[in-house]
N, C-alpha and C positions, 0 to 999 in steps of 0.2 A: 572517471567519475567526475561529474560536475559538482563543484563545491559552492557552498553558500558563504559569502564573506562575513555574514553575521553569526555564523555558527563555528565557534572555536573547536568543536569536536569533530568536524568533517575529516581532518587529517587522521585523527585517531581511528575513526570508523573505517576509513580507507585501509589503514594498516590492519585493523581487525579483520576486515573482509579478506585480505590477502592471506592472513594467518589461517582463517577457517578454510579457505580454498586449498591451502597447502596440506592441512590436516586431512581433508576429505580425499585429496589426491593420493596420499600415502596410506590410506586405509586398505585392508585386504579387499580384493574384488572391487576396487574403485574405478576400474576402466570405464564403467557406465555411469558412475556417480557424478553428479554435478549439483551446484548450488543454483537454484532458480532465483531466489530472492529472500529477503528477510527484513524485518523492521526492528530497530533498536529504539526502545522507549527510554529516554534518559531521565525524565523527571518522575519522581515517585508520586503516584496519585493514591488517594485514599480508596480503600476497597480493592478487591481483586478484579482484574480486567476480565471481561467475558469475550469469548471467541466464537464467531458465528459464520459458518460457511454459507455461500450463496452462489447464484448463477447456475451454470451447467445443468443442475437437476431440474430447475424450474422451466427450462425451455431449451430446445435444441440449439438455438442461435445465441443463447446467453453466454456471456464471457464469465468464466469461473472467477470468483473472488472470495475473500475472507474478510470479516469485519472483527476488529478488536476494539472494545469500547472501555473507556475509563470514565471517571467522574467529569473530567474536563475536556477530553478529546475523543475523537473517533478515528481509527486507522483502518483504511481499506487497502488491501493488497489484491491486485488482479493479475492473472496470467494472460499476457498478450499472445495471441496466436502467432506462431512463427511465419505463417504465410501472409501476414498483414502487409499490404502494399503502401499504405499511407501512414503518416505519423499518428498514433493514437492520442486521444486527449480526454480529459475529464471536464464535463460541464457541471460545475459546482453551483448549485442553487441553494436557497435557504432551507428547503425541506427535502431535497433529493439531490443525488449525484447520478449523472449519466456517464457511463464508461463507453466511449465511442471508438470503435476500430473499424475502419473502412465503412461498409454499409450496415454494420452490426452495432446495436446500442443496447446496453444492459442498464436498467434503472435500479438504483439502490434508494429505497425510501428511508427517510430518517424520522425517528420518533419525535425528536425535538429540533427546533431551528438551530442552525449553526452560523458562525461569524464568517461570512464569505470572504471578507478582506484578509483575514488572518488564516485562511485555509489554502493549502497548496497541493500540487501533485507533481510527480516526477516519474519519468519512464527511463528505465535503465536495464539493459540486457534482458529484454522480454518480460519485465515486471513493472507494473504501474503501482507506485505507492502514493496513496492519497492521505493527507493529514488534515482533519477537520477540527476546528476549535469550536467547542460548544459555547453557546451564549449562556452566561451564568444565570441561574434560576434564583432571582431575588424574591423573597416572600416576606 
């Protein structure tokens, strides 16, 4: 797992990941169970986060993804097809994100603009995690 030198919790999350994998491996009938991916949100945001599935149902070529939104951030988790030939990437724009895998592109429209510079993505073990920072709404 690639770590971020600015995130002191990366080692903890790596250990937590190994613990969860061990728990799943030791569950009854676990021979076919596996962990595809997950997102850990470490900062408390006001209000309850909303979770919205997307992709796959809207078109045959769409990459399945899920969106979790808080007051300050948007988290997108996408399942990368195992047959992908090239490295997948996220094209993060101010009002949309494009998840690109080989010749397939899935567009995620954003309701409000995001801070591109402080938004990131990561691909690990068949899962793309995209973290978008919302631009504060000053009124």
